[in-house]
N, C-alpha and C positions, 0 to 999 in steps of 0.2 A: 501493497500499502505506500502512497505516495505520501511525504513528510508532511504535515497540516503544517500552513502558514499559521504564526505566533500572533499574538498582540497581547500586549504585558497591560494588568491591571490592578491598582494595587488591591491587598488579599481584602482590606476593610472592606470592600464593596464587594465580594463575593459570598455569597448567602449562602451555596452548598450544591452538593448534588438535585438536579432537576427544579434548581427555582431559575426565577427571571432575572436575568439583567438588563437596565436599562444602559444603552451606550452613550457616548459622548459625541457631539458634532464630529471633532476629527478621528476616532474610533470608527463609525458609521462610515465616513468619507475613507477612509484605510481601506476597510471592508468591502466596501459596496464599491468606489468609483479606483483604487488604484487597485486591489486584487480583483474586481470582479467578481465577487460573491455573490449569490441570488439568496432569497430568503428558503432555510434549508440546506445549507451547506453548511459544511463541517470547517472549526478550525479550531484553532488549539489557544489556550488562555494560560499565560504564565503569570505567576503571582509578586513574582518580584524574592520571593522567599525560599526559594528550593521547590515550587510545585508547579506541576504540568498537568494541565485539567482541558478534557475534552471541551467543545462547545459546538453549537450548533445556533446559525443567522436564523434570525426570526424578522416578521415584517414590523413596519415601522420605529426600528430604530433599539430594537430589543433584539437581545439573544438570551439562551437556554444554556447554563451551564452543566458540563457533564460530569463524569468522573474522575478522578484524580489518575491520570496515568502513571507518575514518576514524583516520588517526593527525596528532594536532593539534598544530601547535607554540605555544609558549607564545607570548602575548602581548607586544608590546615599545612603552615601557619598561614594567619589574616596577614594581607598584603594590603598596607599603605601608604599612598603618596602624598607628600607632602610637597607639591609645587609654587615653586614660584610664579606671578602672573610677569607674564612676558608678551609684547609686543604683538606676533603673529603667531598662528599655532595653536594657540590654545584650546580652540575647540577640538584640533586633531588630537592632540595630546588627550586630551577626554576620552574619545571616542577608543583612540588605538589602546589605551589603559584598562577600557574596559571589556575588549577584546582578549586583552593579555593576563587577566584575570585576577584584576585590583579589586580588591571589596570598598576601601574608601580612600575617596580623594580629601585634599585638605588646601584647598587653595590659599597662598601668603602673597602680601604686599610686602614685598623685600624692600630695604632699602634702594635698591638699583631697578627695582622695575620699574619700567618707563609709562605702565597703566596705571590711572587711578581705580580705585575697586569698582568705585561708582559708575565708571563707564565700561565694566565687562557687564554680562548678561549671565548671571544665575541662573536664570529662567533656562534660557537656550542651553546653557550647559545641559542640564537637566534633561531636559528634550534629546540630548543628544546622547547623554546615556541609555536613556531606553529604546533610543532608536539604533543603537548600536547592540544593547541587549537583547533586543528580538533578531536585530541580525545575526548576532554570532553563535544565535543559541545556547544562551545561558538563564540559566534558570533563579540565579542569585540578582538583582539589581545591586550595584554599589550606591554606597551611602556617598551623598557629597555636601559637605560641610560649609558653614559659612566663610567670606572671606576674612583672615584674621592677621595680622602682623606676622614677618617671621618672627621676632624677638616672641611672641607669645607663644605661637607654634614650636616653637625649638625649647622653650623654656619649659613645656610641661612637664609634670613630676612622669617618671619612669616606671611602668608597673614591670612586677615579675614574669619574666619568661619571654622578655623584651629585646631584640635585636633592631638598635637603631644605627643606619647609615647615611650619612651626608657626604656627597657627590662632590670631589673637588676638584681644581687641578693646578700645575704650577708650584705641587708642594712635596718635597723628598720623603721619601722612604714609607710612602701612602701605600698599602697592601690594595691590591685589586680585589674587587668586588666579591667575585668569584671565590676566591682566596678567604674571607669574613665569612660567606655563607656554607662553605664545606668545615671548618671552625667551629661552626655554633648550632651543635643539633642538638634538638630537642626544645625548638624555640617554638613559644607559642603565636609572636607577633614578631612580623620583618616592617620595617618604616625605614623608607628610603625620603631622603628628602635634595631637591633638586631644585639649585636657584635658577634664576632669572639670566635672561643679555646680562654678562659684564661678572657676571659670578658673585659670592657674599662676600659682603663688605667685613672688616677684622672685626667688629663689633658685633656682625650674628655668626662669625664662626668663635669668638669667644663665651659668645652665650651655648653654642651647639656644644662647642668642648664640654661649658659646665653641666652640661644636663646631658650624659651621656652618648653623644652622638658620635660614632665612629668614622673619620674620613677613609674613607672610598675613590679609590682609580678605576675608571673604564678603559684606560690605556692611553698611549704616549700621545693620541691627537688631541686636538680640543673641539669639542664637539658643540654643536648646536645645542641650546637649552631643550630644546624638543628632541632632537636625535637623543641626547644622554637616555632623560625620563624614558624613552621608549625601549632604547637598548638596554639599560636595568631594568627595568619591568621583564624585559623577555627571557634575559640573564635569570631573571628570581624566577619565574613562573617554572622556566625548565626545571631548576634545583627542587623545585615544589613538587613537579610532577615524578623527578627522580624520588622525591622521600618518599611520594604516596605510593609510587610501583614497588618501594623496599618495603613498605610495611606490608602489603598484601601479600608479600612471600611467604611459604609455609616456613615453620621452623624446622629446625632438623631434627 
């Protein structure tokens, strides 16, 4: 059977198997105009909390929720991206981060960020996350936190079982991110901080150092801020998948 097209709908709107659900105008437009579904056509609902549900389109902007086809646990360790606001490509970072399995995104207004938070578009970022979640067939919708200052984001208290990595350049003796991940087994949360164009200021680096952030490198070249974030996330997701595969291996 062909894979059902997916629509992400918040779990608080779902009433249960066999219940009717009123669609929003955007959801109805996507199903009827973009996907060209008709009344009686099947599709799937992603609840953003690990659940995948059968559904059937009804007339007049309604749908009927069916049974739950899959309930997926969260991936571990949790993957958190703290991203300095950048002039361009922030939406691309948000979308690709979702595709690469990030669990939480915290936008940071860094001292060298060239764009003020008020000119950013959190609602657009949230929409990008939802669209990316549907497209890449994730069942968990990443959390998007409000914009905060880099000082506030980097100075939050460190939790137990948490690995904090901050990307830096032009610093001698900094280990590669892959090496740091390999040397930190049994961690429940990975946090990655990537700066804006121009990198972190000395004050921000000192704040990070004071609060347990391990400086890491992605190699000898200087990467664009967006490239650095996506490269690091791809590496972390790969390592997380390796850990998950190892956990599934039967013991001798």
